[in-house]
C-alpha positions as CSV (number, residue, x, y, z in Angstrom):
1,M,136.8,136.5,97.2
2,Y,137.4,133.8,100.0
3,A,137.4,130.4,99.7
4,K,134.1,130.4,102.2
5,D,132.7,132.7,99.4
6,I,133.3,130.2,96.4
7,L,132.3,127.2,98.6
8,I,128.8,129.3,99.3
9,D,128.4,130.1,95.7
10,G,128.9,126.5,94.7
11,Y,126.5,125.1,97.3
12,N,123.9,127.7,96.1
13,R,124.3,126.3,92.4
14,V,123.4,123.1,94.0
15,Q,120.3,124.0,95.3
16,E,119.5,126.1,92.4
17,E,120.0,122.9,90.3
18,V,118.0,120.7,92.5
19,R,115.0,122.9,92.2
20,A,115.5,122.6,88.2
21,A,115.6,119.0,88.3
22,V,112.4,118.4,90.0
23,D,110.5,121.5,89.1
24,G,106.9,120.4,87.5
25,L,107.5,116.6,87.8
26,D,104.6,114.6,89.0
27,P,104.9,111.6,91.4
28,D,105.1,109.0,88.3
29,A,108.2,111.1,86.7
30,L,109.9,111.8,90.1
31,N,109.8,108.1,91.2
32,S,110.4,106.6,87.8
33,R,113.7,104.2,87.0
34,P,115.0,103.6,83.6
35,A,116.0,100.3,84.4
36,A,115.5,98.0,87.5
37,A,119.0,99.1,89.0
38,A,118.8,102.6,88.2
39,N,118.2,105.6,90.4
40,S,115.1,107.9,90.2
41,V,115.1,111.6,90.2
42,A,113.3,111.6,94.1
43,W,116.3,108.9,95.2
44,L,119.2,110.9,93.6
45,V,117.9,114.1,95.2
46,W,117.0,112.7,98.6
47,H,120.3,111.1,98.6
48,L,122.8,114.0,97.7
49,T,120.8,116.0,100.4
50,R,121.1,113.1,102.9
51,V,124.9,113.3,102.2
52,Q,125.0,116.8,102.6
53,D,123.3,116.7,105.9
54,D,125.1,114.1,107.2
55,H,128.4,115.3,106.4
56,M,128.2,118.8,107.1
57,A,126.8,117.9,110.7
58,D,129.6,115.7,111.2
59,A,132.3,118.0,109.9
60,F,130.6,121.1,111.8
61,G,129.6,119.1,115.1
62,L,126.1,120.2,114.4
63,D,122.9,117.7,114.3
64,Q,121.7,116.6,111.3
65,V,118.3,118.4,109.7
66,W,117.1,115.0,109.0
67,L,116.6,113.8,112.6
68,T,116.1,117.4,114.3
69,Q,113.6,119.0,111.9
70,D,111.2,115.5,111.8
71,W,112.2,115.3,108.1
72,E,112.6,111.5,108.3
73,K,109.3,111.5,110.0
74,R,107.7,113.6,107.0
75,F,109.4,111.2,104.3
76,G,108.2,108.0,106.2
77,L,110.5,105.7,104.3
78,D,111.3,102.1,105.1
79,L,114.8,102.6,106.0
80,P,117.0,102.9,109.2
81,R,116.8,106.4,110.6
82,E,120.5,107.4,109.7
83,D,120.4,106.1,106.1
84,T,121.9,108.1,103.6
85,G,121.6,105.8,100.7
86,Y,125.3,105.0,100.3
87,G,125.7,101.7,98.8
88,H,121.9,101.4,98.3
89,S,120.6,98.1,96.5
90,A,118.4,98.3,93.8
91,E,115.9,97.0,96.5
92,Q,116.5,100.2,98.7
93,V,116.4,102.7,96.0
94,A,112.7,101.3,95.3
95,K,111.8,102.4,99.0
96,V,112.8,106.1,98.3
97,R,109.6,107.1,96.7
98,V,108.3,110.6,96.9
99,H,105.2,112.2,95.8
100,D,105.6,115.8,96.4
101,T,108.3,117.9,94.9
102,G,107.7,120.3,97.8
103,L,109.1,117.9,100.1
104,L,112.2,117.0,98.4
105,T,112.9,120.9,98.0
106,G,111.7,121.6,101.6
107,Y,114.4,119.1,102.9
108,H,117.1,120.4,100.7
109,D,116.2,124.2,101.5
110,A,116.4,123.2,105.2
111,V,119.9,121.5,104.8
112,H,121.3,123.9,102.6
113,A,120.1,126.7,105.1
114,Q,122.4,125.1,107.7
115,S,124.8,123.9,105.5
116,V,125.7,128.0,104.4
117,G,125.3,129.0,108.0
118,A,128.2,126.9,108.8
119,L,130.3,128.0,105.7
120,R,129.7,131.7,106.6
121,T,131.6,130.9,110.2
122,L,134.7,129.5,108.2
123,T,138.5,130.8,108.4
124,A,141.1,129.9,106.4
125,A,142.7,127.9,109.5
126,D,139.6,126.3,109.9
127,L,139.9,124.2,106.3
128,E,143.1,122.8,107.6
129,R,141.1,120.8,110.4
130,V,141.2,117.2,110.0
131,V,138.0,115.7,110.2
132,D,138.4,112.1,109.2
133,E,141.3,110.1,110.1
134,R,140.6,106.8,108.6
135,W,142.0,108.1,105.3
136,D,145.6,108.4,104.4
137,P,146.3,111.4,104.3
138,P,143.6,112.2,106.9
139,V,140.5,114.3,105.4
140,T,140.6,118.2,106.4
141,L,137.5,120.4,106.3
142,G,138.4,121.9,103.0
143,V,138.8,118.7,101.3
144,R,135.5,117.2,103.0
145,L,133.5,120.3,101.9
146,V,134.7,119.9,98.2
147,S,134.1,116.6,98.1
148,V,130.5,116.8,99.2
149,L,130.2,119.5,96.9
150,S,131.2,117.5,94.2
151,D,129.4,114.3,95.0
152,D,125.9,116.7,94.9
153,L,126.9,118.2,91.5
154,Q,127.5,114.7,90.0
155,H,124.0,113.5,91.5
156,V,122.0,116.5,90.6
157,G,123.5,116.2,86.8
158,Q,122.4,112.7,87.0
159,A,118.7,113.8,88.0
160,A,118.5,116.5,85.7
161,Y,119.7,114.1,82.5
162,L,117.1,111.7,83.8
163,R,114.6,114.3,83.9
164,G,115.3,115.1,80.4
165,L,115.0,111.4,79.6
166,L,111.8,111.2,81.3
167,Q,110.5,114.5,79.4
168,S,111.9,112.9,75.8
169,A,110.3,109.6,76.7
170,A,106.8,111.4,77.3
171,A,106.8,113.6,74.4
């Protein structure tokens, strides 16, 4: 198995878990926050998808799906166009309200398709290419891909946990 196959498998797992985290949630559950400073399932899935879209597009020299496929307009959020949710305050988190799980999964599926398409082109040498020199040591493509995968898995796990809390409280 090649590194790109392992990465594709990892990103496929994120997609599966995103669907499981939002499947069947009504708008109230999707946007519910267990505390004023907490995130909602909708925010977590939107954010993890925005980060994947932003970082993968940057690393592979692609356009962000958010901007080129009109997802930014479809979501209609009161946030800057390029916002990924990084460092959001509680007030900014509250602005990410989604009333249809299909909007979240549709956007995630579009980003996933672009990400996997890019991953299929990888060679072993590509993984050593430096994509961010602001860090010491500079970040290689391989490190960036694992970083995004790790971040996505953490956030989709948080969304699944929150889903469980919400369903337990409703029972």
